[in-house]
C-alpha positions, 0 to 999 in steps of 0.5 A: 555871608555877604551882609552888604548884599542883604542890605543893598538888595533891601534898599534896591528892592524898595526903590524898584517898587516905588518906581514900578508900582503904578504900572503894576496896579494897571497890570493887576487890574487888567488881569483880574478885573478884565470885565471892568478894564478892557485896555491899558489906556482905559484902565489908567483913565478910569483909575485916575478919574475915579480914584485919583493918583492914590488909586495907582498906589493902593496897598504900597506900604506893605509891599515896600516893607516885604519887598525890602526883605524879599530883595535882600533875600534874593541878592543875599541868596544869589551871592552866597550860592555863587560862593558855595558853588565856586568853593565846591568846584575848587575855584574860590577866587576864580570867576563863576560859570554861566551855569553857576549864575543860572543856578544861583539865580534860580535858588534866589527866586525860590528862596524869596517866595516865603517872605514875598507871598503874604505881602504880594496877596495883600498888594493884589487884593488892595490893587483890585479894590477899585472903590474910592474912599472919596465916593464912600464917605456916607456909606463905607463899604470897603472890604479892606481898610488898609494893608494891615487890615487886609492881612488880618482879614485874609488870616481870619477868613482863609486861615494862615495858608490863605496868605500863601495862596498863589505861592506855587505859581510864584515859585514857578515864575520866580525860579526860572525868571530870576535865573534868566534875570541874573544870567542876562545881567552878567552877559556883558562878562563875555568880552566878545560882546563888550563894545564899550567901557563898562560904566554906570550907564552899562549897569543900568542898561543891563539891569533894564534888559535883564528885568525884561528877559526875566519878565518874558519868562515869568509872565504866564505864571504871573497871570495864574498867580494873580487870578488864584490870589483874587479867586473868591475875593470879589465873586464866587470861587471859580478855580479848584486849584493851580492846574484847574486855573491854567486849564480853565483860563486857556479854555475860556480866553485862549492861550494868548491870555497868558501873554496879554500883560507881557507888554506892560510888564516889559514897559514896567520892567525896564525902568524898575530893574534899571533903578534896582541894579543901579541902587544895588551896585552903588550901595554894595560898592559903598559898603565894600569900600568902607564908606569912603567912596564908590568906584564904577562897577565892574560888570562880570561874574563874581 
């Protein structure tokens, strides 16, 4: 068991959320409140003018806590799956194959769904609550008064399973997405592709590109996930389930809607995952060195 991976992944994930949360709020509002927000720029301007800077960080506290658990599960599962697959192949000390990296990444994406779903639905519900406390001082009509209140309200009104609404598209998004994510990150291991010494800036560049590759795969399911999570929260329930949501979304808005948020996802993914992998590699190197110092990371298949 690689405890360092769980701890490093936890801190790395929290840093990633803090960096990318404002753009994530804009993305979620564009997906779920398409009538209110017609474009990215208009969404940014209106959010800031009505809600201030706080509007971009609504509901971040619970996702910070849960993404720490989520990222620790992702990185821990990934490293331990690599080790198990390597042992099963009888090559305990040798490098992992690309297939092993791909499968381990997919397993890590699926494994984190159980801890991610409750925090994610709270995040989406609060991000789509566009009312400002400043404008509601006399007649407070906020449905959710914070992350904990939102969590308890969902459980009260929709049952415990309400926290896992959208879990299937999360699984279908994050399984292939994390498989692509980790495989792309480790591509510099192909020595024929390496044109310069592997250093910290390569870690950051590889992490950013890996995040963009993962979100390119995951964007369609991300749209379905967000719509299922918000379905019935602000208006009449529209979708009967996962497949009905896909069919109805495609029928009403066309298939292009599944990639409408791709641009903002890519814009957000690069800096977020650059920070995530940089933090992860620094902390992992620190722990493995016994706290005495950190050597520059060696990119490659473990």
